[in-house]
Kinemage of the C-alpha trace (Angstrom):
@kinemage 1
@onewidth
@group {chain A} dominant
@subgroup {mainchain}
@vectorlist {calphas} color= white
{ca unk a 1} P 181.830 99.722 291.249
{ca unk a 2} L 180.363 97.666 288.415
{ca unk a 3} L 183.806 97.290 286.841
{ca unk a 4} L 185.266 96.139 290.166
{ca unk a 5} L 182.557 93.497 290.549
{ca unk a 6} L 183.060 92.375 286.935
{ca unk a 7} L 186.841 92.088 287.354
{ca unk a 8} L 186.428 90.058 290.538
{ca unk a 9} L 183.894 87.930 288.662
{ca unk a 10} L 186.566 87.285 286.036
{ca unk a 11} L 188.875 85.963 288.757
{ca unk a 12} L 190.959 89.014 289.632
{ca unk a 13} L 191.403 89.276 293.417
{ca unk a 14} L 189.592 92.228 294.957
{ca unk a 15} L 192.772 93.476 296.652
{ca unk a 16} L 194.529 93.602 293.269
{ca unk a 17} L 191.641 95.492 291.657
{ca unk a 18} L 191.601 98.020 294.506
{ca unk a 19} L 195.374 98.475 294.299
{ca unk a 20} L 195.287 99.089 290.541
{ca unk a 21} L 192.341 101.443 290.988
{ca unk a 22} L 194.273 103.473 293.561
{ca unk a 23} L 197.330 103.611 291.328
{ca unk a 24} L 195.224 104.522 288.277
{ca unk a 25} L 193.726 107.417 290.252
{ca unk a 26} L 197.222 108.856 290.616
{ca unk a 27} L 197.696 108.772 286.837
{ca unk a 28} L 194.227 110.235 286.336
{ca unk a 29} L 195.204 113.122 288.612
{ca unk a 30} L 198.298 113.690 286.479
{ca unk a 31} L 196.223 113.710 283.280
{ca unk a 32} L 193.741 116.111 284.851
{ca unk a 33} L 196.631 118.381 285.820
{ca unk a 34} L 197.741 118.464 282.174
{ca unk a 35} L 194.311 119.480 280.932
{ca unk a 36} L 193.733 121.992 283.719
{ca unk a 37} L 197.041 123.608 282.762
{ca unk a 38} L 195.930 123.616 279.127
{ca unk a 39} L 192.651 125.320 280.026
{ca unk a 40} L 194.399 127.781 282.287
{ca unk a 41} L 196.954 128.718 279.652
{ca unk a 42} L 194.669 128.893 276.634
{ca unk a 43} L 191.198 129.693 277.939
{ca unk a 44} L 191.806 131.660 281.099
{ca unk a 45} L 194.774 133.514 279.640
{ca unk a 46} L 195.775 136.506 281.690
{ca unk a 47} L 192.762 136.203 283.974
{ca unk a 48} L 193.907 136.471 287.565
{ca unk a 49} L 190.600 136.698 289.405
{ca unk a 50} L 187.225 135.291 288.433
{ca unk a 51} L 185.655 138.140 290.407
{ca unk a 52} L 186.888 140.547 287.701
{ca unk a 53} L 184.600 138.954 285.111
{ca unk a 54} L 181.206 140.335 284.261
{ca unk a 55} L 178.368 137.838 284.793
{ca unk a 56} L 178.094 137.353 281.021
{ca unk a 57} L 181.847 136.720 280.698
{ca unk a 58} L 181.748 134.279 283.599
{ca unk a 59} L 178.844 132.422 281.990
{ca unk a 60} L 180.685 132.179 278.645
{ca unk a 61} L 183.844 130.951 280.368
{ca unk a 62} L 181.871 128.351 282.316
{ca unk a 63} L 180.245 127.124 279.094
{ca unk a 64} L 183.634 126.833 277.365
{ca unk a 65} L 185.112 124.882 280.241
{ca unk a 66} L 182.081 122.570 280.273
{ca unk a 67} L 182.580 121.933 276.544
{ca unk a 68} L 186.301 121.238 277.020
{ca unk a 69} L 185.857 118.672 279.780
{ca unk a 70} L 184.297 115.923 277.618
{ca unk a 71} L 186.852 116.674 274.906
{ca unk a 72} L 189.686 116.133 277.382
{ca unk a 73} L 188.027 112.910 278.481
{ca unk a 74} L 187.778 111.756 274.856
{ca unk a 75} L 191.511 112.392 274.387
{ca unk a 76} L 192.284 110.455 277.571
{ca unk a 77} L 189.996 107.582 276.577
{ca unk a 78} L 191.562 107.372 273.117
{ca unk a 79} L 195.105 107.454 274.488
{ca unk a 80} L 194.265 104.787 277.063
{ca unk a 81} L 192.664 102.545 274.433
{ca unk a 82} L 195.704 102.884 272.163
{ca unk a 83} L 198.073 102.175 275.057
{ca unk a 84} L 196.069 99.090 276.069
{ca unk a 85} L 196.115 97.840 272.479
{ca unk a 86} L 199.903 98.261 272.291
{ca unk a 87} L 200.512 96.611 275.660
{ca unk a 88} L 198.124 93.700 275.076
{ca unk a 89} L 199.581 93.089 271.610
{ca unk a 90} L 203.123 93.103 273.031
{ca unk a 91} L 202.116 90.728 275.834
{ca unk a 92} L 200.368 88.406 273.404
{ca unk a 93} L 203.337 88.486 271.016
{ca unk a 94} L 205.629 87.646 273.927
{ca unk a 95} L 203.500 84.653 274.895
{ca unk a 96} L 203.258 83.302 271.362
{ca unk a 97} L 206.977 83.765 270.619
{ca unk a 98} L 208.010 81.145 273.157
């Protein structure tokens, strides 16, 4: 919400901010799908039912997944920052080339 207010304060129309936010949520869902698949493939392995885990195994799995989540977020944040840098640089170069 703070970012929305700040963007509107910078002169971006609220409707445009809300539209971009909705569209960004779709991409965020796609990124989450990628990391959930990664966790499923590499951490859950052949596990078919959580009920088959002992309590200790379930606790260890939960801890691993909790450690992976901020790592996935860091990857997403880094990729987004790099993409923004590339896009802003290209836009700026396009404006200054005229």
